[in-house]
N, C-alpha and C positions, 0 to 999 in steps of 0.2 A: 496423464499432462492435462491441459486443462482443455475440455471438448468444447471450442465457440460452435459450433453448431447449431444451437439449437439456446433455450430459456428456458428450467435454470440450468446455469450449464453446472456441467459435476466436474469435483476436481479428482482422481484419483491416488495423485500421489502428493505431499505437502511441495508449496512451489517456491525458488528463490529467485526476489526478482531483485535485481541489479540495480544501481541509483547512478542512472544520466545527466548529465548534460546540454547542452545546446555544445557546447566546444570535447565532450565528449562521443556525441556523435561521430561530427565529423576527424576527430584523431585514433579513437578508438580502434583496432583492426579488429579485428571479426572474435577470428582468437580470444582476444582479453574479456569477454563473455561467454565459453563455454561451460563457466560452470554456473549460468543464467540458464533458468528457463524465457522469465517474463522483464523486458525492461519496465524500469516505473521510469516515464519520465519526468521532473521536477523542475517547473517549465518558472516557480519563483526562483531555481538554483543558473537561472541561462545568463549569461553575459548577455548579451544581445539583447536589444532589447524587442520584444514582443506583440506584435500584435496578432490578429487574426491572420491572414494568411502567412504571415513565417514560420508562427506553430502548429497548423500545417503541413507545411513545407517540416518543418524539421516530422515530425510525423512518417512521415512517410518515408523520405531519406534514413529514421530511424529501422523501418521495418524491413528497407529496400537490404540496405545495410546486412544486419545482423540475422534478417528472419525472425524474431522474433515476436512475442503477439506485445502489444504493447499496455500499460497502463498510467492516464498519465493524470497528473498533479501539482495543482495551484496552489502552494501555499502561505496566507497573507503571513504578515509576520504577529501577531496576536496568537497564533497556533503555532508557532515554532519559522514558519519563514521565513522566506531572504529578500522578498518583497514584495510589497505592496500592489497591487493593480485593480482598475476605478472602470474597467470593461474583463475582469473575471469569466459572466457568463458566457459575454458574446465569443468569451477567448475556447473557453469547455463546449460551446454551437457550436464556432471549427475543428475542435481538434476527436467530436462524439464520430462522425464516422470514419476515422484511421484508425481508434485503437479500440480496445475489448474491454475496457475499465477504464472506470473514472471515479476518485478521489478527491469528497469532499468531507469536509466535516462535518457534524451531526449538529453543532451547535451552533452553525452558518443556519441557521432555517428555513428564515426568508430566496437565499439565493437555492438551500437545497432543494427545493419543492420545485423552483424552476431549471434548475439542472436537472434531478430524477426526468423534468418532464422531456428534456430533452435526448437527453439517455436511454429512452422509451422508445423514439421515434425512429436512435440510428440502430436501437436491439444490441445497444454496446449497456455493460455491467458497470454497476451503480456501489462503493465503495465509500460507506459513512463510515467518520474515522471518530473518534474522541484519544485526545494527545491529553496528561497529562503530569509535563514534567516539574512536578511534586510532588507529589503523591497517590498513591493508591488508594482512590475512596473506597466507605464502606461495602458492602454486600450487599445493603438494598439501591444503594445509588448505583454499584454497575450493572445492577437489576430495573432499571430504572432507562442509566443512559443505553444502553440494550431495547430495552424496549419503547425509546423515543428511534432509535434506528427504523426499527421495526417498523414503524406508523409511517413514519415521511418515507418509506420507502426505499432504504435501503436493500439490494441485495445482497450484499456482507456488512455484517457489523464487523472494523476493526477497537479496538479498544490496545492501548500503547497505553503504560504503568508505569510512574515509577516505584520502586517500592522502597521500603523505610529498612525493613528486615524479616527476618524468613519466613513470618507469618504471614507477608503481603508476597513472599512468592506460592505460596499453597494458596495463598484466597483467589490464584491468579491462575493458579492449575487444574481449583477447584472450579471456577463459569468456567475453563475452559472444559471441563469432562466434561458438565449442569448443559450446559452450550456446543457441545463438537458435534450434533448431526443439526443445524442450525446458519451456518454459513458463518463461520465468523475467525477474525484476526485477534492472535493475542500477544502481546508485548509486554517483558516488560523493559525497562531502558534502562540506563545507567552499568555502574560494575558490579552491581549484585546484581544486578538482570538480567547482564550475561547471555545465564543457561539457558531463559526462556528463550531466545528464543531459540536452540535447541530443541528441546524436550515440547516445548509444546504443541508446532509440526506434528509429531512424537501422536498424539493425544488429538487430533482431531483440527488446530488451528491452519489454514487454510496455505496463507503466503509466511514467509519468514524474508527480511533484508540484510542483502547481504551488501557492503559495503561495495568496487568496484574502481574506484579509482580515490574515492574520498571517502569518512562517515557521514553520515546524515542527521544519528541522532546519538546520543549515549551509548555509549555499552557496544553498537554494534558490534558484528562481526566483517569479515570478506566474505565476497558469494562463495572464491574459493577456499576456506578455512566449512562455512560450509559446506559443502559438496561434498567436500573428504570426510571429514564427521559425521554427513548422512549416509554415506560410501559407507563408511568403517562397522556402525551403527545398524545398516541394512534397518534404518528408513527409507529409502527409497530404492 
C-alpha cells in the first residue's frame, strides 16, 4: 500500500482506484469498495452543484464512509470530463487538505503550477495527467510529455493513450519499462488497450483504474475484475 507518512510517497504494490461521484459516496455501502485501494473522487461527474465548501465536505464524507485514501480529480470537457468549472483552482485548494492526491492535466500548464503550489503547501501528492482519446503519440512525443510533467513538478506522471494496433501496445509497455522507477501511471484505453490495465501495473505502473458503478474511460474493467485477476496472477 501507499505510505502517506512522507513524501516522496512509497508504492509497494499496484493500487486499484475506484471512481466515484457524489451520489456514489452517499449511496454505496463500504462493502462495494472492498476491491478498491484508493477512491478517485471525480468532481466533474458529480450530480450536485459543487462549490468549495461542498467539495471539501464530500472528501471528508468519502474518507469517513469508506476508510480509503482519496484522489481528487476535476476534468474539464476538453480533457474528457463532464463539466467545466470556472473556479477549478479554488476547488482544488479546498480539496487539498482533505485528500492524499490531486490529478490535473499537464496541458493545463497555467493552472498546473498553481495546483502544484497548493499541493506542496498541503503535502498532497500531485498527478500530472496526459489523456489522448484518439491515438498513441510516437515515442519522442511520449518522452516530451513525460519530461514536461516532471519539469512542471508532478510527483507522478500519468499517460492514458488510445492504441490503434499491437505496435502501440508494445510501445506503451516499453515506455512503462523505461520509466518504471520514476513514479508513473500508464494506461491503454479502448478495447485494444484493456489488457494494459492489468499488465502495466505488473511492470511498474503505480495505479490502475476500475469501474465501481460506471465506466469512466474506454475499455475500463471493473475494480472487482481487476482485483480478482491481480490475485489470480499473484500480482499482489
